N, C-alpha and C positions, 0 to 999 in steps of 0.2 A: 716675738722672735725677729720680725722684720725690722724692728727699731734698733736692734743691737749693732748690725753692720754700720748703720748711719751714725750711731753714737760713737762707735770706734773710729770711724772716719773723721768725725768732728774733733775728737780728742787728739788724733794724730795731726790734724791740720793745725790745731792750737799749739801743740808742742813744736811743730815745724816753724810756725810764725814766731814763737818765742825764741827759738834757736837762731833764726835769721836776724832777729832784732838784737840779740846779745852781741856786744862788741867782741871781735876777735882779739886775742892777746899775742898773736904771733906775727902780725903784719899791719903796719899803719894804714888806716882807712882814711882817705882824704875827706870823706863825708862824716867822719866822727870828730866833732869839734870839742876840744878839751879845754877846760878852764880850771885854773888853780885858785883855791880858796885859802887865803893866808892871813895871819894876824894872831890876835889873842881871843879872849872869851866871847866877845860880841860877834866875831866871825864864826867861831865854833858853835855859838848858839846856846842860850840859857833860858829861852822861852819855854813855857809849859807845852808839852806834847799832849794835847787833849782836843776833843771835838774835831773840827775839820782838819786841824793840823796833824792829827794822828793818822789820817787816811790819805793825805795829799800825795799825789805822784803824777807822773806823766810817762807814757809808754816809750817816749824817745829820750828820756833823761835818766842817765845812769850815774852811779857813784863808784869810786874805787874804795873798797872796804879795807878794814885793818889788815886782812890777810892778802891784800893785793888782787882781789877778784872783783870783776865788775858786777854790780847788783843794781836792780831797779832802785832809783834814789827815793828815799823816804827820810823823814825826821826820826831821830837825829842823824845828821850826816857825819858828824865828828865823833871821835872816841878818845879825845885827849884826857878827859876826866869823865869816865863813863857814868858816874853817879850824878853828874851835873849836866851833861850834854843834853841839849834840847833844840828848840826851834831857833835857827839862825837865818841869815839872808840868803844862803846858798841855794836852797831848793827853789824859792820864788824866782831867783835870778835865772836858774837853769830852765825853768818852765817858760819864762818869758823869752829866753833866747831860742828855745825850741819852737815856740809859737811864731817867732819872726822869720824862721827859716824851716819850712816844712819838709825839705828834702834832706835834712841832716839829722844826726843824733847828737846829743850833748853828753859829754862826760865831765863829771865834777870830781876834782881831786882834793879831798879835805886835808889840809895841812896845818890849820890853826892850832895853837896851844895856849890855853887859858893862863893868864897871869904873866905872860912873857913880855919883858921890855925889849926894845929894838936891839939891844946888845946881845940878846939870846938868838938873834937871827943872823949871826956871823958864823962862818965856817968853824966847826969844832966847838962852838959854845954849848954848854951843858945846862939844862934846866933841872935843878934839884927837885923841885916840887913834883914833877911828872916823871923824872928819871929818863928824860929824852934829850936828844940833840935836835932842836927844832929845825935848823937850816939843813943839817946833814940828812935828817930823816925825810924832810920835804924833797930834797934832791933825789933821794932814792926812789920816792914815789913818782916824781916827775919823769925820771928816766924809765920807770916801769910803764907809765901811762903813754909815753911817746912810742912805745912798741905797738900800741893799738890805734892811735890816731894822731891828730895834729893839734899842738898847743895853740890856742887862739887868743888867750888873754889871761890876765890875773886880776882878781879883786882882792882888796886889802882893807882890813879894819884893825887898827892897833894904835896904842898910844896912851891908854888909860894908865898903864904902869909907868909912863914917862911924863905924866902931866904935873911936873913940878919944875920950877925955874931952872935949876941946874941941869936937868935931863932934857928939857924941851929945847934948850938953846941950840944944841947941835943935832937935834933929832932929824931935821930935814936932810942934812948932809949924809947921815947914816942911811936914810931911806933912799936917797939918790944912789948910794953905793950898792944897796941891796937890789934895786931895780937893774942896775948895770950887770950885776952878777947873774941875775935870773935871765936877762936877755942873752947873755953870753952862753949860759947853760942850754937854753932852748934854741940857740943859733938863730935868733931873730932880734936884731938890734932895734926894731920898731914895734916890738910886741906891745899891744895895748895894756895899760895898767890903770886901773880905777881904784881910788882910795875913798873911803867913807869918813865923813866927819864924825867926831865923837858926840855923844849925847849933849844936848844943850841944857840939860838939867843940873849940871855941876859946873861951877864957875872955873875951877882949875882945868877942866877939859878944854877950855878955850885957848889955853897955852898951845896945845897941839893943833887945834883948829886954825889958829893964826898961822902956824907953820904950813899947814896943808893948803891954805889959800895961795901960797907961793909956788906950789908944786907944778901946776900946768905951765907956768911961765919959766920954770927952771929946767924941767925935763920934758923933752918932746914926747908926744903920743901918750900923755897922761891926762887924767881928769879926776875931779873931786865931786862927790855927790853930797848933797845937803842932808843934815839930820833934823831939819826944821819940822816941828810937830811930832817928832817921835817921843815915845814915853818909856820910862823904865818900868820894870815889873814889880816895883815896890822896894827894891834894895838900893836905889840911887845909883846903880852902876849898869845893870844889864837891860837891854831892850826887852819889852814884853813881846809875845808872839806876833800880834798884828803889826807892831812897829818893825820888827825884824823883817817881816815879809814885805812891808812897804819899802824898806831900805833895799832889799834884794831887787825889787822892780826898778828902783832908781839906778842901781848898779847896771842893770840890763840896758836901760835907756842910754846911759852914758857910754857903755861898751859898744853898743850899735853905732852910736854917733862917731866914736873914734874909728871904728872899722870902716865906716863909710867916708871918712875924711882922707883924701890923698896924702 
């Protein structure tokens, strides 16, 4: 009998701690740092959710789910193609960002849509395969997230769908325009933006990687992370789970560097 009051007390304390950790949705918290995850399938994640990847989480890393509620972040973060969604770079990125700043919480906003060319990231553009408007839908989620915290940066991985000569030629100009729109929407003209190289396992992907090499010299407050050593999961297109997580850690390192640069 004497143990029951103690057990009840511990349960109530646990509930209270969880409630305090959960981000509010009615007022921006300056210590809730929000990051946008954008692009196509390798950002959404297609790695297998198994073993340690199935259980990975961090008590200060949250995700905005499909219904617009904040949930403790776990794989898969995205829901663009539910039967395919798996391990991507977002969670590893978020955990590293949380580890680097112990007094803040991290919010991840999944916005990637598999199979989308950069033209699908224009206002009003429609993606038939998923029945979505990638840019417009992302904009709605961004505005929703801004009610809870502060947008601190964007990570981007896209280009597989544009890795042919006629599409790659003006891909960088379209990316520049997209960055400008997102900075305008978030009311931060120096919002850090980090893009990831496409996998080095396909020759045509280098068309986009060569464009990416020019990004930091073209658009201020941007960086590009390497895909060196990353492997596909056997389909020649998508990163396997360990590679996706390695990429996420590279995203975090580059993001911190941009944030620390005046």
